[in-house]
C-alpha positions as CSV (number, residue, x, y, z in Angstrom):
1,X,-151.4,51.8,66.3
2,X,-151.6,55.5,65.4
3,X,-154.3,56.9,63.3
4,X,-155.1,60.4,62.2
5,X,-158.3,61.9,63.6
6,X,-160.6,62.9,60.8
7,X,-163.5,64.3,62.7
8,X,-164.3,65.6,66.2
9,X,-167.1,63.5,67.8
10,X,-169.3,64.3,70.8
11,X,-170.1,61.2,72.8
12,X,-172.8,61.2,75.4
13,X,-173.6,58.1,77.4
14,X,-177.1,58.0,79.0
15,X,-178.3,55.7,81.7
16,X,-181.8,55.3,83.1
17,X,-182.1,57.4,86.2
18,X,-183.1,55.2,89.1
19,X,-185.2,57.9,90.7
20,X,-187.2,58.9,87.6
21,X,-188.1,57.6,84.2
22,X,-186.0,60.3,82.5
23,X,-182.5,59.6,81.5
24,X,-179.7,62.1,82.1
25,X,-176.2,62.5,80.7
26,X,-173.5,60.7,82.7
27,X,-170.5,61.4,80.6
28,X,-169.8,63.9,77.9
29,X,-166.5,64.4,76.0
30,X,-165.6,66.8,73.2
31,X,-162.3,65.1,72.5
32,X,-161.8,62.3,70.0
33,X,-162.0,59.1,72.0
34,X,-162.1,55.3,71.5
35,X,-164.6,53.5,73.6
36,X,-165.2,49.8,74.2
37,X,-168.3,48.9,76.2
38,X,-168.8,45.9,78.4
39,X,-170.9,45.3,81.5
40,X,-167.7,45.8,83.6
41,X,-167.3,49.3,82.2
42,X,-170.3,50.5,84.2
43,X,-170.4,48.7,87.5
44,X,-173.7,48.6,89.3
45,X,-175.5,50.2,86.3
46,X,-175.4,47.6,83.6
47,X,-175.0,48.6,80.0
48,X,-176.2,52.0,78.8
49,X,-179.7,52.3,77.4
50,X,-178.5,54.6,74.6
51,X,-175.4,56.1,73.3
52,X,-175.6,59.3,71.2
53,X,-172.8,60.2,68.8
54,X,-172.9,63.4,66.8
55,X,-170.2,64.1,64.2
56,X,-169.2,67.7,64.8
57,X,-167.7,68.1,61.4
58,X,-171.0,67.4,59.6
59,X,-172.4,70.3,57.7
60,X,-175.7,71.7,58.8
61,X,-178.8,70.1,57.3
62,X,-180.4,71.6,54.2
63,X,-183.6,73.4,55.1
64,X,-185.7,70.8,53.2
65,X,-184.3,67.9,55.3
66,X,-185.9,69.5,58.3
67,X,-189.4,69.5,56.8
68,X,-191.7,66.6,57.7
69,X,-193.5,67.0,54.4
70,X,-190.2,66.4,52.6
71,X,-189.6,63.1,54.5
72,X,-193.1,61.9,53.8
73,X,-192.8,62.9,50.1
74,X,-189.5,61.0,49.9
75,X,-191.2,57.9,51.4
76,X,-194.1,58.3,49.1
77,X,-191.8,58.4,46.1
78,X,-189.8,55.4,47.2
79,X,-193.0,53.4,47.7
80,X,-194.2,54.5,44.3
81,X,-191.0,53.2,42.7
82,X,-191.6,49.9,44.5
83,X,-195.1,49.7,43.2
84,X,-194.0,50.3,39.7
85,X,-191.3,47.7,39.9
86,X,-193.7,45.1,41.4
87,X,-196.5,45.6,39.0
88,X,-196.3,45.1,35.2
89,X,-197.2,48.6,34.3
90,X,-197.3,50.1,30.8
91,X,-194.5,52.4,30.1
92,X,-196.5,55.7,30.0
93,X,-198.1,55.2,33.4
94,X,-195.0,53.9,35.0
95,X,-192.8,56.8,33.8
96,X,-195.3,59.5,34.6
97,X,-196.0,58.1,38.1
98,X,-192.3,58.0,38.9
99,X,-191.7,61.5,37.4
100,X,-194.7,63.0,39.3
101,X,-193.7,61.5,42.6
102,X,-190.1,62.6,42.2
103,X,-191.4,66.1,41.3
104,X,-193.1,66.3,44.7
105,X,-189.8,65.7,46.5
106,X,-187.7,67.9,44.2
107,X,-190.1,70.9,44.3
108,X,-190.3,70.7,48.1
109,X,-186.5,70.8,48.2
110,X,-186.2,73.6,45.7
111,X,-188.9,75.6,47.4
112,X,-187.2,75.3,50.8
113,X,-184.1,76.7,49.2
114,X,-185.7,79.8,47.8
115,X,-185.4,83.2,49.6
116,X,-188.6,84.9,48.7
117,X,-192.0,83.8,50.1
118,X,-193.5,84.0,46.6
119,X,-190.9,81.6,45.1
120,X,-191.3,79.2,48.0
121,X,-195.1,79.3,47.6
122,X,-194.8,78.6,43.8
123,X,-192.7,75.5,44.3
124,X,-195.0,74.2,47.0
125,X,-198.0,74.7,44.7
126,X,-196.2,72.7,41.9
127,X,-195.4,70.0,44.4
128,X,-199.0,69.8,45.5
129,X,-200.1,69.6,41.8
130,X,-197.8,66.6,41.4
131,X,-199.5,64.9,44.4
132,X,-202.8,65.3,42.6
133,X,-201.2,63.9,39.4
134,X,-200.0,60.8,41.2
135,X,-203.4,60.2,42.8
136,X,-205.1,60.6,39.4
137,X,-202.8,58.1,37.7
138,X,-203.3,55.7,40.6
139,X,-207.1,56.1,40.3
140,X,-206.9,55.3,36.6
141,X,-204.8,52.3,37.3
142,X,-207.3,51.1,40.0
143,X,-210.1,51.5,37.4
144,X,-208.1,49.4,34.9
145,X,-207.4,46.8,37.7
146,X,-203.7,47.4,37.5
147,X,-203.6,47.9,41.3
148,X,-205.8,46.7,44.1
149,X,-208.2,49.0,45.9
150,X,-206.3,48.6,49.2
151,X,-203.1,49.7,47.4
152,X,-204.9,52.7,46.0
153,X,-206.3,53.7,49.4
154,X,-202.9,53.5,51.1
155,X,-201.4,55.8,48.5
156,X,-204.4,58.0,48.6
157,X,-204.0,58.4,52.4
158,X,-200.3,59.2,52.0
159,X,-201.0,61.7,49.2
160,X,-203.8,63.3,51.2
161,X,-201.5,63.9,54.2
162,X,-198.7,65.3,52.0
163,X,-201.2,67.6,50.2
164,X,-202.5,68.9,53.6
165,X,-198.9,69.7,54.7
166,X,-198.2,71.4,51.4
167,X,-201.4,73.4,51.7
168,X,-200.3,74.7,55.1
169,X,-196.9,75.8,53.6
170,X,-198.7,77.5,50.7
171,X,-200.9,79.4,53.1
172,X,-198.0,80.3,55.3
173,X,-196.3,82.0,52.3
174,X,-199.4,83.7,50.9
């Protein structure tokens, strides 16, 4: 059963070290391999605690993917979309909330892709403004009893953390 190899994969199998709590690599291969695991494959050691597999042909991550603020903003946006789908929101609030939360994510990504510090800073400032916009919309919705106080506080806390991280980036590029 022949098949063409499409990607080079690094496989590293890690077992718990009996003498310490740290794990150490037991086997590493840079060749394309096929592996079937069973308890008999590793006598006297049991099954591996973890297997790491990294595709060598994967392009490097975009800079924004490395930022914790991007990951949190993405989570914030997805939760915001969930909120708008669960609640019967009026069209203007729903649309603006989704647009503002998406703007946070997109401006962080675009800022990370800029070369000049001034450009990066401007996009992070816009992203931070969008965080404020989301919180203001949620505050109005809370006052109109469209969302519960606990829901507002959860989003407020998430927004506050994202705002702090963006503030740090803005200061870094000032």
